[in-house]
Structures are given as structure tokens and as C-alpha cells.
C-alpha positions as CSV (number, residue, x, y, z in Angstrom):
1,M,-31.8,-36.5,-162.9
2,Q,-34.4,-36.2,-160.2
3,L,-34.4,-38.0,-156.9
4,K,-37.9,-39.2,-157.4
5,W,-36.8,-41.1,-160.5
6,L,-34.4,-43.1,-158.4
7,E,-37.0,-43.7,-155.7
8,D,-39.4,-44.9,-158.4
9,F,-36.8,-47.2,-159.8
10,V,-36.0,-48.7,-156.4
11,A,-39.7,-49.2,-155.7
12,L,-40.2,-50.9,-159.1
13,A,-37.2,-53.2,-158.4
14,Q,-38.8,-54.2,-155.1
15,E,-42.4,-54.7,-156.3
16,R,-41.6,-56.1,-159.8
17,S,-44.9,-54.5,-160.9
18,F,-45.6,-51.1,-162.5
19,T,-49.0,-51.0,-161.0
20,R,-48.0,-51.8,-157.4
21,A,-45.0,-49.6,-157.6
22,A,-47.1,-46.7,-158.9
23,E,-49.5,-47.2,-156.0
24,L,-46.6,-47.3,-153.5
25,R,-45.3,-44.0,-154.9
26,H,-48.8,-42.4,-155.0
27,V,-48.8,-41.6,-158.7
28,T,-50.8,-42.8,-161.6
29,H,-49.6,-45.7,-163.7
30,P,-48.9,-43.6,-166.8
31,A,-47.0,-40.9,-164.8
32,F,-44.9,-43.6,-163.1
33,G,-44.1,-45.1,-166.5
34,R,-43.0,-41.8,-167.9
35,R,-40.7,-41.2,-165.0
36,I,-39.0,-44.6,-165.4
37,R,-38.5,-43.8,-169.1
38,A,-37.0,-40.4,-168.2
39,L,-34.6,-42.2,-165.9
40,E,-33.6,-44.6,-168.8
41,A,-33.2,-41.6,-171.1
42,W,-30.8,-40.1,-168.5
43,A,-28.9,-43.4,-168.2
44,G,-28.7,-43.8,-171.9
45,T,-29.8,-47.5,-171.8
46,P,-33.0,-49.5,-170.9
47,L,-33.1,-50.4,-167.3
48,V,-36.4,-52.5,-167.3
49,E,-37.6,-55.5,-169.3
50,R,-41.2,-54.6,-170.0
51,E,-42.2,-57.9,-171.6
52,G,-43.6,-60.5,-169.3
53,S,-44.6,-60.5,-165.6
54,P,-43.2,-59.9,-163.1
55,V,-41.1,-57.0,-164.3
56,R,-37.4,-57.8,-164.7
57,L,-34.5,-55.5,-164.7
58,T,-32.0,-55.5,-167.6
59,P,-28.4,-56.3,-166.8
60,A,-27.7,-52.6,-166.8
61,G,-30.7,-52.1,-164.5
62,E,-29.3,-54.7,-162.1
63,V,-26.0,-52.9,-162.0
64,F,-27.6,-49.5,-161.5
65,L,-29.9,-50.7,-158.7
66,D,-27.1,-50.9,-156.2
67,S,-26.1,-47.3,-156.9
68,A,-29.7,-46.1,-156.9
69,E,-30.4,-47.8,-153.5
70,Q,-27.2,-46.4,-152.0
71,I,-27.9,-42.8,-153.2
72,V,-31.5,-42.9,-151.9
73,R,-30.4,-44.4,-148.6
74,T,-27.6,-41.8,-148.2
75,L,-29.9,-38.9,-149.0
76,E,-32.5,-40.2,-146.5
77,Q,-29.9,-40.5,-143.8
78,S,-28.6,-37.0,-144.6
79,Q,-32.2,-35.6,-144.4
80,E,-32.7,-37.3,-141.0
81,E,-29.4,-35.9,-139.7
82,L,-30.3,-32.4,-140.9
83,R,-33.7,-32.5,-139.3
84,A,-32.2,-33.7,-136.1
85,A,-29.6,-31.0,-136.2
86,A,-32.3,-28.4,-136.9
87,G,-34.2,-29.7,-133.9
88,R,-31.2,-29.5,-131.7
89,Q,-30.3,-26.0,-133.0
90,A,-33.8,-24.8,-132.2
91,H,-33.1,-25.5,-128.5
92,T,-29.5,-24.5,-128.5
93,I,-28.1,-21.1,-127.3
94,T,-24.5,-20.3,-128.3
95,L,-22.5,-17.9,-126.1
96,A,-19.0,-16.8,-127.1
97,T,-16.7,-15.5,-124.3
98,G,-13.3,-15.7,-122.8
99,R,-12.0,-18.6,-120.7
100,T,-11.9,-16.5,-117.5
101,L,-15.4,-15.2,-117.9
102,A,-16.6,-18.8,-118.6
103,R,-15.2,-19.9,-115.3
104,T,-16.5,-17.0,-113.2
105,V,-19.6,-15.2,-114.6
106,V,-21.0,-18.0,-116.7
107,A,-20.5,-20.5,-113.8
108,D,-22.7,-18.3,-111.6
109,W,-25.3,-18.1,-114.4
110,L,-25.6,-21.9,-114.6
111,M,-27.1,-21.9,-111.2
112,Q,-29.3,-18.8,-111.7
113,L,-30.5,-19.8,-115.1
114,Q,-31.1,-23.5,-114.4
115,P,-34.9,-23.3,-115.1
116,V,-34.2,-22.0,-118.6
117,L,-31.4,-24.5,-119.2
118,N,-33.6,-27.4,-118.2
119,Q,-35.4,-26.7,-121.5
120,H,-32.5,-25.4,-123.7
121,E,-28.9,-26.3,-124.1
122,L,-26.2,-23.6,-123.6
123,V,-23.2,-24.0,-125.8
124,V,-20.2,-22.0,-124.5
125,R,-17.4,-21.2,-126.9
126,T,-14.3,-19.8,-125.3
127,T,-11.9,-17.7,-127.3
128,S,-10.3,-14.2,-127.3
129,M,-12.4,-11.1,-126.8
130,Q,-11.9,-10.0,-130.4
131,Q,-12.9,-13.4,-131.7
132,A,-15.9,-13.6,-129.5
133,A,-17.1,-10.2,-130.8
134,L,-16.4,-11.4,-134.4
135,M,-18.4,-14.6,-133.9
136,L,-21.4,-12.4,-132.8
137,E,-21.0,-10.2,-135.9
138,Q,-20.8,-13.2,-138.2
139,G,-23.8,-15.0,-136.7
140,Q,-21.8,-17.8,-135.2
141,A,-23.0,-17.0,-131.7
142,D,-26.3,-15.7,-130.3
143,F,-24.5,-13.8,-127.6
144,S,-21.0,-12.5,-126.6
145,L,-20.0,-12.0,-123.0
146,L,-17.2,-9.4,-123.0
147,Y,-15.2,-7.2,-120.6
148,H,-16.0,-3.5,-120.7
149,H,-13.4,-0.9,-119.9
150,P,-12.1,2.3,-121.7
151,T,-9.0,0.3,-122.6
152,L,-11.0,-2.5,-124.2
153,A,-13.3,-1.7,-127.1
154,P,-15.2,-4.6,-128.8
155,G,-15.9,-2.5,-131.8
156,L,-19.5,-3.7,-132.1
157,D,-21.8,-1.4,-134.1
158,T,-24.4,0.0,-131.7
159,R,-26.9,0.3,-134.6
160,Q,-26.9,-3.5,-134.9
161,F,-26.1,-4.7,-131.3
162,H,-27.2,-3.9,-127.8
163,Y,-25.9,-5.0,-124.5
164,L,-26.9,-5.7,-120.9
165,H,-24.6,-5.0,-117.9
166,V,-24.3,-8.3,-116.0
167,A,-21.4,-7.9,-113.5
168,S,-18.7,-5.6,-112.1
169,D,-15.4,-7.0,-111.1
170,K,-11.8,-5.8,-110.4
171,L,-8.3,-7.1,-111.0
172,V,-6.5,-7.2,-107.6
173,P,-2.7,-7.7,-107.1
174,V,-2.4,-10.8,-105.0
175,A,0.3,-13.2,-103.8
176,R,0.6,-16.3,-101.7
177,A,-0.2,-15.6,-98.0
178,D,2.4,-16.4,-95.3
179,A,1.6,-17.8,-91.9
180,T,0.5,-14.4,-90.6
181,G,-2.0,-14.0,-93.5
182,T,0.2,-11.3,-95.2
183,A,1.2,-11.4,-98.8
184,R,4.6,-13.1,-99.3
185,Y,5.5,-10.3,-101.8
186,R,4.6,-6.7,-101.1
187,F,5.3,-3.6,-103.0
188,E,8.2,-1.7,-101.3
189,R,9.9,1.3,-102.7
190,G,12.8,0.4,-104.9
191,T,12.5,-3.4,-104.4
192,P,11.5,-5.4,-107.6
193,V,8.8,-7.9,-107.1
194,P,8.4,-11.2,-109.1
195,Y,5.6,-10.5,-111.5
196,L,3.2,-13.1,-113.1
197,A,2.0,-11.5,-116.3
198,Y,-0.7,-12.2,-118.8
199,A,0.1,-12.3,-122.5
200,R,-0.9,-9.0,-124.0
201,A,-3.1,-10.8,-126.4
202,L,-5.5,-11.4,-123.5
203,A,-7.9,-8.7,-122.6
204,L,-6.8,-8.9,-118.9
205,G,-3.2,-8.5,-120.0
206,R,-4.0,-5.3,-121.8
207,L,-5.9,-4.0,-118.8
208,V,-3.0,-4.6,-116.5
209,E,-0.3,-3.3,-118.8
210,D,-2.2,-0.1,-119.6
211,H,-2.9,0.5,-115.9
212,L,0.7,0.1,-114.8
213,A,2.0,2.2,-117.7
214,N,-0.2,5.1,-116.6
215,H,0.2,4.7,-112.8
216,R,2.5,7.3,-111.3
217,Q,3.4,5.0,-108.4
218,A,3.5,1.8,-110.3
219,P,5.6,-0.8,-108.4
220,R,8.9,-2.1,-109.7
221,L,8.2,-5.5,-111.2
222,Q,10.5,-8.3,-112.3
223,R,8.7,-10.1,-115.1
224,L,9.0,-13.7,-114.1
225,V,6.6,-15.5,-116.4
226,E,4.0,-14.6,-119.0
227,C,1.0,-16.8,-119.7
228,D,-2.1,-16.7,-121.9
229,S,-4.3,-18.4,-119.2
230,A,-5.7,-16.7,-116.1
231,D,-6.2,-20.1,-114.6
232,A,-2.5,-20.9,-114.9
233,V,-1.5,-17.5,-113.6
234,H,-3.8,-18.1,-110.6
235,E,-2.1,-21.4,-109.9
236,Y,1.4,-19.8,-110.2
237,A,0.3,-17.3,-107.5
238,L,-0.9,-20.0,-105.3
239,K,2.5,-21.7,-105.6
240,G,4.1,-18.5,-104.3
241,L,6.0,-17.6,-107.5
242,G,5.1,-14.0,-107.5
243,V,2.4,-11.3,-107.7
244,A,-0.5,-11.5,-110.2
245,W,-3.4,-9.2,-111.0
246,L,-6.4,-11.6,-110.8
247,P,-10.1,-11.1,-111.0
248,W,-11.6,-10.7,-107.5
249,S,-14.4,-13.1,-108.5
250,M,-11.7,-15.7,-109.0
251,V,-9.6,-15.2,-105.9
252,H,-11.9,-13.8,-103.1
253,A,-12.3,-17.3,-101.6
254,D,-8.6,-17.8,-101.6
255,C,-8.1,-14.5,-99.8
256,R,-10.8,-15.3,-97.3
257,D,-9.3,-18.7,-96.6
258,G,-5.8,-17.5,-96.2
259,R,-4.2,-19.0,-99.4
260,L,-3.7,-15.7,-101.1
261,A,-3.5,-12.1,-99.7
262,V,-3.8,-8.7,-101.4
263,A,-0.3,-7.3,-102.1
264,G,-1.1,-3.7,-102.8
265,G,-3.6,-0.9,-102.0
266,A,-6.9,0.1,-103.7
267,A,-5.0,2.4,-106.1
268,L,-3.5,-0.6,-107.8
269,E,-6.9,-2.3,-108.4
270,I,-8.4,-2.2,-111.9
271,R,-12.2,-2.1,-112.0
272,F,-14.1,-3.2,-115.1
273,D,-17.6,-4.3,-116.1
274,V,-18.9,-7.3,-117.9
275,R,-21.5,-6.9,-120.6
276,I,-23.4,-9.4,-122.7
277,Y,-24.1,-8.3,-126.3
278,R,-26.7,-9.6,-128.7
279,P,-28.0,-8.6,-132.2
280,K,-31.0,-6.2,-132.2
281,R,-32.8,-8.5,-134.6
282,R,-35.1,-11.2,-133.3
283,L,-33.3,-14.4,-132.2
284,S,-34.6,-17.9,-131.8
285,P,-37.2,-18.6,-129.2
286,S,-34.6,-20.3,-127.0
287,A,-32.2,-17.4,-127.3
288,E,-35.0,-14.9,-126.5
289,D,-35.9,-17.0,-123.4
290,F,-32.3,-16.8,-122.3
291,W,-32.1,-13.1,-122.8
292,Q,-35.3,-12.5,-120.8
293,A,-34.0,-14.6,-118.0
294,L,-31.0,-12.3,-117.7
295,Q,-33.1,-9.2,-117.3
296,P,-33.1,-7.5,-113.9
297,A,-36.1,-8.5,-111.8
């Protein structure tokens, strides 16, 4: 079975003439007739009454016409959808990252990269750091935006991927500010402080847990709640529920405006970098435009 046989048959049913149908299909009359006979051989029964004019379909041909038209129409629609998807894909850039980075670094990019994004669409997929790296490895994303710290290793093969440093940030212990602008909870010797923790599955959670485990003067913390969303932990801190280590890029405005205050000294801060990774192979023109726009001036 060949698709062109079905298209020939539909054309013949519409024109009711071998000559006109052959012209419509841009083939010679003999070649068109051979293709109709090949379709009949596949069907195992005559589909066309060849005696008389105009051409008539056999009863089997009339039954088969509905199926042939539906198959041809479905395949044409699928082809159009695939072409449209390919056209969109050519102008689409896919970035895999975590939810917190999507809210902070990526949000800043959307302003900086607006000229590029006027021509291309940026699709942001939020997931765990491990999954974001895996999406890059499996070709499901053009780029992955990831935290970089000795505690966190994305495991990407440097022979296949390279990166660009795009930001530096730090996790800062903060709590709701009181009327004097001081953190409601502060680290005092021997007094446990309500602690708003990240789930260890989060990259930020692993950073904080590793830092506290290896800090000689780590404060006493009473684990009040654990959450897998930095946005939720941020909201809990604003409500005054306890102390949380939050990215400075997320909370500096709250500290400036007196909603939150730093609860501990610089020794309790955790500095980290943010890197964007890409394959070393050539990417689509849209992705390459995006990469060039990220380069330092």
C-alpha cells in the first residue's frame, strides 16, 4: 500500500475520469491506470467500473472511498501539524532549571534578553537540579541553569558540555523583622530557634544541611517545618514562623523594606554560583542567539 494510490483513487472518485484524474495527479494516463490497478490488487477486489463514461466505482469502491478519504485527510492534517511544530521548534529555546532559579535569575534575564525573546520563544521547564541536568544530557533541553557549589555536582561530562557563569548569590538566615527592624528570632547560645527547612531533595536543602553539619558554631535549631518549595519557605518566614536560609536575590527587598531581617552573622551565610550549561555541539540558530546574548559584553 502506498499513500499515492489512495490519493489517486480519491482523485478518480472526484473527477470520474481517468484522463482528468491523471492530469490532476501530474502523471501519465498509463501510469495512473497502473497505480489504480495496484490498489485494487492490494484490496483484493475491483474498485472501479471501467466500462462507460463517466467512470463509476464498484460497490466495494464506494465503501472504500470513505476510508481512503479519511486516511488521506488525517495524514494531511498530521503533516501540517508536524510542519507547524517544526516551525515553532525552530524558534523555541528550552531551558531546564529549578523553581527558585526560574523566579530569580531567569526573571532578571527576561528583561535583559527581551530583544532576543522578541524573535524566539523561551520555554522554561522547572524541575530538580538532577533532572534538569538529565534533560540536558538526553537532549530534552537546550540549556540547564544550575547551582554550583562543592556540595552540589551536576555530573555533566566536561568533554560534552561547557558552561557560563551567570550569577553569584548566597543563602542568608532571615526571620520576620520586629518593630525595631531586628529579626524576631536570633541565634543565642543554648536557645533553640524555630527552623524552616528545605527538603533535602532540593539543592538548597543539601547546601544548608551540609553547611550546618560542618559549622563549628552552628546554632541550635528546632525543626518546625520542612518544605520542597523555596517560595513556601519564604512565605513562612514572612509570617514569622521561624528562621529560614533564603537566597539573597529573593529576600534583599524584604530586608530593605523591613519585612525580614538577617538573623545571623556572615559566617552562617552560604555562598554559591549559578551556571548555565549547554552541549558543545552546535545548537539551533535560536539557541545559539540566546547563548550569544548571555556572553559578557
